[in-house]
HTML snippet that shows the backbone in 3Dmol.js (N, CA, C, O; Angstrom):
<script src="https://3Dmol.org/build/3Dmol-min.js"></script>
<div id="view" style="width:600px;height:400px;position:relative"></div>
<script>
const pdb = `
ATOM      1  N   MET A   1     -78.020 166.641  -7.491  1.00  0.00           N
ATOM      2  CA  MET A   1     -78.144 166.689  -8.866  1.00  0.00           C
ATOM      3  C   MET A   1     -79.299 166.060  -9.395  1.00  0.00           C
ATOM      4  O   MET A   1     -79.580 164.951  -8.939  1.00  0.00           O
ATOM      5  N   SER A   2     -80.134 166.631 -10.404  1.00  0.00           N
ATOM      6  CA  SER A   2     -81.105 165.853 -10.827  1.00  0.00           C
ATOM      7  C   SER A   2     -80.870 165.396 -12.388  1.00  0.00           C
ATOM      8  O   SER A   2     -80.137 166.081 -13.101  1.00  0.00           O
ATOM      9  N   ILE A   3     -81.410 164.407 -12.813  1.00  0.00           N
ATOM     10  CA  ILE A   3     -81.169 164.107 -14.168  1.00  0.00           C
ATOM     11  C   ILE A   3     -82.432 163.843 -14.792  1.00  0.00           C
ATOM     12  O   ILE A   3     -82.477 163.068 -15.747  1.00  0.00           O
ATOM     13  N   LYS A   4     -83.792 164.587 -14.215  1.00  0.00           N
ATOM     14  CA  LYS A   4     -84.960 163.952 -14.705  1.00  0.00           C
ATOM     15  C   LYS A   4     -85.210 164.054 -16.212  1.00  0.00           C
ATOM     16  O   LYS A   4     -84.896 165.086 -16.806  1.00  0.00           O
ATOM     17  N   GLY A   5     -85.664 163.204 -16.735  1.00  0.00           N
ATOM     18  CA  GLY A   5     -86.252 163.070 -18.242  1.00  0.00           C
ATOM     19  C   GLY A   5     -85.005 163.101 -19.247  1.00  0.00           C
ATOM     20  O   GLY A   5     -85.080 163.424 -20.432  1.00  0.00           O
ATOM     21  N   LEU A   6     -83.689 162.656 -18.478  1.00  0.00           N
ATOM     22  CA  LEU A   6     -82.446 161.953 -19.135  1.00  0.00           C
ATOM     23  C   LEU A   6     -82.890 160.568 -19.794  1.00  0.00           C
ATOM     24  O   LEU A   6     -83.517 159.864 -19.002  1.00  0.00           O
ATOM     25  N   ASN A   7     -82.724 160.064 -20.958  1.00  0.00           N
ATOM     26  CA  ASN A   7     -83.258 158.447 -21.500  1.00  0.00           C
ATOM     27  C   ASN A   7     -81.801 158.064 -21.105  1.00  0.00           C
ATOM     28  O   ASN A   7     -80.788 158.533 -21.623  1.00  0.00           O
ATOM     29  N   MET A   8     -81.835 157.392 -20.380  1.00  0.00           N
ATOM     30  CA  MET A   8     -80.529 156.605 -20.467  1.00  0.00           C
ATOM     31  C   MET A   8     -80.477 155.040 -20.574  1.00  0.00           C
ATOM     32  O   MET A   8     -79.826 154.225 -19.920  1.00  0.00           O
ATOM     33  N   ALA A   9     -81.598 154.834 -21.869  1.00  0.00           N
ATOM     34  CA  ALA A   9     -81.838 153.171 -21.999  1.00  0.00           C
ATOM     35  C   ALA A   9     -80.607 152.959 -22.861  1.00  0.00           C
ATOM     36  O   ALA A   9     -80.039 153.803 -23.553  1.00  0.00           O
ATOM     37  N   GLY A  10     -80.231 151.414 -22.660  1.00  0.00           N
ATOM     38  CA  GLY A  10     -79.272 151.175 -23.462  1.00  0.00           C
ATOM     39  C   GLY A  10     -79.866 149.972 -24.643  1.00  0.00           C
ATOM     40  O   GLY A  10     -81.053 149.690 -24.481  1.00  0.00           O
ATOM     41  N   PRO A  11     -79.369 149.470 -25.446  1.00  0.00           N
ATOM     42  CA  PRO A  11     -79.841 148.419 -26.248  1.00  0.00           C
ATOM     43  C   PRO A  11     -80.888 147.416 -25.914  1.00  0.00           C
ATOM     44  O   PRO A  11     -81.159 146.958 -24.804  1.00  0.00           O
ATOM     45  N   GLN A  12     -81.449 147.144 -27.110  1.00  0.00           N
ATOM     46  CA  GLN A  12     -82.379 145.958 -26.422  1.00  0.00           C
ATOM     47  C   GLN A  12     -81.761 144.369 -26.984  1.00  0.00           C
ATOM     48  O   GLN A  12     -82.107 143.343 -26.399  1.00  0.00           O
ATOM     49  N   HIS A  13     -81.075 144.344 -27.852  1.00  0.00           N
ATOM     50  CA  HIS A  13     -80.386 142.993 -28.217  1.00  0.00           C
ATOM     51  C   HIS A  13     -78.824 143.321 -28.200  1.00  0.00           C
ATOM     52  O   HIS A  13     -78.378 144.446 -28.423  1.00  0.00           O
ATOM     53  N   VAL A  14     -78.240 142.476 -27.980  1.00  0.00           N
ATOM     54  CA  VAL A  14     -76.674 142.190 -28.214  1.00  0.00           C
ATOM     55  C   VAL A  14     -76.549 141.024 -28.907  1.00  0.00           C
ATOM     56  O   VAL A  14     -77.276 140.038 -28.792  1.00  0.00           O
ATOM     57  N   CYS A  15     -75.300 141.202 -29.868  1.00  0.00           N
ATOM     58  CA  CYS A  15     -74.826 140.422 -30.636  1.00  0.00           C
ATOM     59  C   CYS A  15     -73.304 139.724 -30.444  1.00  0.00           C
ATOM     60  O   CYS A  15     -72.345 140.319 -30.935  1.00  0.00           O
ATOM     61  N   VAL A  16     -73.165 138.886 -29.969  1.00  0.00           N
ATOM     62  CA  VAL A  16     -71.715 138.418 -29.845  1.00  0.00           C
ATOM     63  C   VAL A  16     -71.376 137.669 -30.969  1.00  0.00           C
ATOM     64  O   VAL A  16     -72.242 136.912 -31.407  1.00  0.00           O
ATOM     65  N   LEU A  17     -70.111 137.731 -31.621  1.00  0.00           N
ATOM     66  CA  LEU A  17     -69.704 136.995 -32.800  1.00  0.00           C
ATOM     67  C   LEU A  17     -68.340 136.713 -32.264  1.00  0.00           C
ATOM     68  O   LEU A  17     -67.624 137.446 -31.582  1.00  0.00           O
ATOM     69  N   TYR A  18     -68.060 135.172 -32.829  1.00  0.00           N
ATOM     70  CA  TYR A  18     -66.634 134.589 -32.962  1.00  0.00           C
ATOM     71  C   TYR A  18     -66.422 133.743 -34.124  1.00  0.00           C
ATOM     72  O   TYR A  18     -67.299 132.925 -34.401  1.00  0.00           O
ATOM     73  N   LEU A  19     -65.352 133.830 -34.861  1.00  0.00           N
ATOM     74  CA  LEU A  19     -64.449 133.684 -35.621  1.00  0.00           C
ATOM     75  C   LEU A  19     -63.272 132.592 -35.637  1.00  0.00           C
ATOM     76  O   LEU A  19     -62.580 132.390 -34.638  1.00  0.00           O
ATOM     77  N   THR A  20     -63.148 132.101 -36.502  1.00  0.00           N
ATOM     78  CA  THR A  20     -61.944 131.475 -36.543  1.00  0.00           C
ATOM     79  C   THR A  20     -61.250 130.848 -37.657  1.00  0.00           C
ATOM     80  O   THR A  20     -61.917 129.971 -38.206  1.00  0.00           O
ATOM     81  N   THR A  21     -59.959 131.082 -38.197  1.00  0.00           N
ATOM     82  CA  THR A  21     -59.538 130.900 -39.330  1.00  0.00           C
ATOM     83  C   THR A  21     -58.291 129.400 -39.288  1.00  0.00           C
ATOM     84  O   THR A  21     -57.830 128.837 -38.295  1.00  0.00           O
ATOM     85  N   ALA A  22     -58.096 129.176 -40.432  1.00  0.00           N
ATOM     86  CA  ALA A  22     -56.865 128.132 -40.581  1.00  0.00           C
ATOM     87  C   ALA A  22     -55.745 128.686 -41.080  1.00  0.00           C
ATOM     88  O   ALA A  22     -55.712 129.568 -41.938  1.00  0.00           O
ATOM     89  N   GLY A  23     -54.575 128.036 -40.403  1.00  0.00           N
ATOM     90  CA  GLY A  23     -53.500 128.357 -40.923  1.00  0.00           C
ATOM     91  C   GLY A  23     -52.157 128.014 -40.043  1.00  0.00           C
ATOM     92  O   GLY A  23     -52.084 127.506 -38.924  1.00  0.00           O
ATOM     93  N   LEU A  24     -51.033 128.498 -40.997  1.00  0.00           N
ATOM     94  CA  LEU A  24     -49.895 127.999 -40.358  1.00  0.00           C
ATOM     95  C   LEU A  24     -49.423 128.920 -39.001  1.00  0.00           C
ATOM     96  O   LEU A  24     -49.664 130.125 -38.934  1.00  0.00           O
ATOM     97  N   GLN A  25     -48.821 128.277 -38.092  1.00  0.00           N
ATOM     98  CA  GLN A  25     -48.481 128.764 -36.756  1.00  0.00           C
ATOM     99  C   GLN A  25     -46.969 129.482 -36.775  1.00  0.00           C
ATOM    100  O   GLN A  25     -46.304 129.197 -37.771  1.00  0.00           O
ATOM    101  N   GLY A  26     -46.475 130.183 -36.011  1.00  0.00           N
ATOM    102  CA  GLY A  26     -45.160 130.694 -35.559  1.00  0.00           C
ATOM    103  C   GLY A  26     -44.663 131.470 -36.351  1.00  0.00           C
ATOM    104  O   GLY A  26     -45.506 132.308 -36.670  1.00  0.00           O
ATOM    105  N   PRO A  27     -43.610 131.643 -36.894  1.00  0.00           N
ATOM    106  CA  PRO A  27     -42.857 132.711 -38.143  1.00  0.00           C
ATOM    107  C   PRO A  27     -43.872 132.791 -39.189  1.00  0.00           C
ATOM    108  O   PRO A  27     -44.261 133.893 -39.577  1.00  0.00           O
ATOM    109  N   MET A  28     -44.315 131.736 -39.659  1.00  0.00           N
ATOM    110  CA  MET A  28     -45.013 131.553 -41.012  1.00  0.00           C
ATOM    111  C   MET A  28     -46.555 131.858 -40.839  1.00  0.00           C
ATOM    112  O   MET A  28     -47.369 131.702 -41.749  1.00  0.00           O
ATOM    113  N   MET A  29     -46.850 132.287 -39.642  1.00  0.00           N
ATOM    114  CA  MET A  29     -48.746 133.109 -39.358  1.00  0.00           C
ATOM    115  C   MET A  29     -48.442 134.156 -40.509  1.00  0.00           C
ATOM    116  O   MET A  29     -47.448 134.829 -40.783  1.00  0.00           O
ATOM    117  N   GLY A  30     -50.015 133.986 -41.215  1.00  0.00           N
ATOM    118  CA  GLY A  30     -50.330 135.108 -41.945  1.00  0.00           C
ATOM    119  C   GLY A  30     -49.749 134.558 -43.613  1.00  0.00           C
ATOM    120  O   GLY A  30     -49.988 135.226 -44.619  1.00  0.00           O
ATOM    121  N   SER A  31     -49.093 133.452 -43.640  1.00  0.00           N
ATOM    122  CA  SER A  31     -48.309 133.486 -45.048  1.00  0.00           C
ATOM    123  C   SER A  31     -49.063 132.749 -45.675  1.00  0.00           C
ATOM    124  O   SER A  31     -48.687 132.502 -46.821  1.00  0.00           O
ATOM    125  N   ASP A  32     -50.476 132.069 -45.190  1.00  0.00           N
ATOM    126  CA  ASP A  32     -51.083 130.962 -45.917  1.00  0.00           C
ATOM    127  C   ASP A  32     -52.602 131.351 -45.763  1.00  0.00           C
ATOM    128  O   ASP A  32     -53.246 130.314 -45.608  1.00  0.00           O
ATOM    129  N   GLU A  33     -53.384 132.431 -45.750  1.00  0.00           N
ATOM    130  CA  GLU A  33     -54.552 132.945 -45.519  1.00  0.00           C
ATOM    131  C   GLU A  33     -55.353 132.076 -46.254  1.00  0.00           C
ATOM    132  O   GLU A  33     -55.306 131.782 -47.449  1.00  0.00           O
ATOM    133  N   GLN A  34     -56.442 131.535 -44.945  1.00  0.00           N
ATOM    134  CA  GLN A  34     -57.767 130.569 -45.736  1.00  0.00           C
ATOM    135  C   GLN A  34     -58.710 130.825 -45.370  1.00  0.00           C
ATOM    136  O   GLN A  34     -58.522 131.487 -44.349  1.00  0.00           O
ATOM    137  N   GLU A  35     -60.103 130.679 -45.629  1.00  0.00           N
ATOM    138  CA  GLU A  35     -60.761 130.803 -45.327  1.00  0.00           C
ATOM    139  C   GLU A  35     -61.514 130.687 -43.790  1.00  0.00           C
ATOM    140  O   GLU A  35     -60.871 130.106 -42.917  1.00  0.00           O
ATOM    141  N   ILE A  36     -62.642 131.141 -43.506  1.00  0.00           N
ATOM    142  CA  ILE A  36     -63.111 131.392 -42.380  1.00  0.00           C
ATOM    143  C   ILE A  36     -63.680 129.836 -42.111  1.00  0.00           C
ATOM    144  O   ILE A  36     -64.469 129.499 -42.995  1.00  0.00           O
ATOM    145  N   VAL A  37     -63.430 128.722 -40.990  1.00  0.00           N
ATOM    146  CA  VAL A  37     -63.874 127.823 -40.508  1.00  0.00           C
ATOM    147  C   VAL A  37     -64.505 127.490 -39.442  1.00  0.00           C
ATOM    148  O   VAL A  37     -64.680 126.322 -39.093  1.00  0.00           O
ATOM    149  N   LEU A  38     -64.894 128.468 -38.847  1.00  0.00           N
ATOM    150  CA  LEU A  38     -65.925 128.222 -37.940  1.00  0.00           C
ATOM    151  C   LEU A  38     -66.147 129.705 -37.430  1.00  0.00           C
ATOM    152  O   LEU A  38     -65.217 130.432 -37.080  1.00  0.00           O
ATOM    153  N   LEU A  39     -67.800 130.163 -37.424  1.00  0.00           N
ATOM    154  CA  LEU A  39     -68.602 131.010 -37.008  1.00  0.00           C
ATOM    155  C   LEU A  39     -69.560 130.746 -36.104  1.00  0.00           C
ATOM    156  O   LEU A  39     -70.434 129.942 -36.429  1.00  0.00           O
ATOM    157  N   ILE A  40     -69.591 131.269 -34.986  1.00  0.00           N
ATOM    158  CA  ILE A  40     -70.627 131.123 -33.871  1.00  0.00           C
ATOM    159  C   ILE A  40     -71.215 132.615 -33.898  1.00  0.00           C
ATOM    160  O   ILE A  40     -70.604 133.617 -34.269  1.00  0.00           O
ATOM    161  N   TYR A  41     -72.198 132.564 -33.546  1.00  0.00           N
ATOM    162  CA  TYR A  41     -72.932 133.883 -33.231  1.00  0.00           C
ATOM    163  C   TYR A  41     -73.896 133.565 -32.174  1.00  0.00           C
ATOM    164  O   TYR A  41     -74.408 132.447 -32.131  1.00  0.00           O
ATOM    165  N   VAL A  42     -74.247 134.709 -31.101  1.00  0.00           N
ATOM    166  CA  VAL A  42     -75.304 134.321 -30.295  1.00  0.00           C
ATOM    167  C   VAL A  42     -75.827 135.689 -30.007  1.00  0.00           C
ATOM    168  O   VAL A  42     -75.045 136.603 -29.745  1.00  0.00           O
ATOM    169  N   ILE A  43     -77.557 135.928 -30.056  1.00  0.00           N
ATOM    170  CA  ILE A  43     -78.159 136.855 -30.065  1.00  0.00           C
ATOM    171  C   ILE A  43     -78.745 136.810 -28.411  1.00  0.00           C
ATOM    172  O   ILE A  43     -79.296 135.880 -27.821  1.00  0.00           O
ATOM    173  N   VAL A  44     -78.440 138.011 -27.993  1.00  0.00           N
ATOM    174  CA  VAL A  44     -79.146 138.149 -26.360  1.00  0.00           C
ATOM    175  C   VAL A  44     -80.284 139.441 -26.228  1.00  0.00           C
ATOM    176  O   VAL A  44     -79.989 140.605 -26.500  1.00  0.00           O
ATOM    177  N   ASP A  45     -81.517 139.036 -25.799  1.00  0.00           N
ATOM    178  CA  ASP A  45     -82.753 140.015 -25.259  1.00  0.00           C
ATOM    179  C   ASP A  45     -81.991 140.008 -24.125  1.00  0.00           C
ATOM    180  O   ASP A  45     -81.643 139.029 -23.465  1.00  0.00           O
ATOM    181  N   VAL A  46     -81.674 141.545 -23.881  1.00  0.00           N
ATOM    182  CA  VAL A  46     -80.939 142.328 -22.805  1.00  0.00           C
ATOM    183  C   VAL A  46     -82.205 142.380 -21.987  1.00  0.00           C
ATOM    184  O   VAL A  46     -82.183 141.773 -20.916  1.00  0.00           O
ATOM    185  N   ILE A  47     -83.310 143.020 -22.337  1.00  0.00           N
ATOM    186  CA  ILE A  47     -84.501 142.988 -21.160  1.00  0.00           C
ATOM    187  C   ILE A  47     -84.888 141.963 -20.506  1.00  0.00           C
ATOM    188  O   ILE A  47     -85.246 142.018 -19.329  1.00  0.00           O
ATOM    189  N   GLN A  48     -84.842 140.413 -21.537  1.00  0.00           N
ATOM    190  CA  GLN A  48     -85.511 139.090 -20.882  1.00  0.00           C
ATOM    191  C   GLN A  48     -84.370 138.677 -20.383  1.00  0.00           C
ATOM    192  O   GLN A  48     -84.596 137.911 -19.446  1.00  0.00           O
ATOM    193  N   ASN A  49     -83.035 138.857 -20.609  1.00  0.00           N
ATOM    194  CA  ASN A  49     -81.706 137.940 -20.438  1.00  0.00           C
ATOM    195  C   ASN A  49     -81.891 137.051 -20.657  1.00  0.00           C
ATOM    196  O   ASN A  49     -81.779 136.161 -19.814  1.00  0.00           O
ATOM    197  N   LYS A  50     -82.379 136.755 -22.254  1.00  0.00           N
ATOM    198  CA  LYS A  50     -82.331 135.173 -22.907  1.00  0.00           C
ATOM    199  C   LYS A  50     -81.243 135.520 -24.186  1.00  0.00           C
ATOM    200  O   LYS A  50     -80.899 134.629 -24.963  1.00  0.00           O
TER     201      LYS A  50
END
`;
const viewer = $3Dmol.createViewer("view");
viewer.addModel(pdb, "pdb");
viewer.setStyle({}, {cartoon: {color: "spectrum"}});
viewer.zoomTo();
viewer.render();
</script>
């Protein structure tokens, strides 16, 4: 089976996003909605693997 001419290129960059919020735990979870306290992101160049 030949797949000549089929372009299987993926994205050149990938973004990873991590968010953390603060608040109560256990049965009270979600009752005291607060702002985002931590935001981390990483952008990776897939071609250069950096």
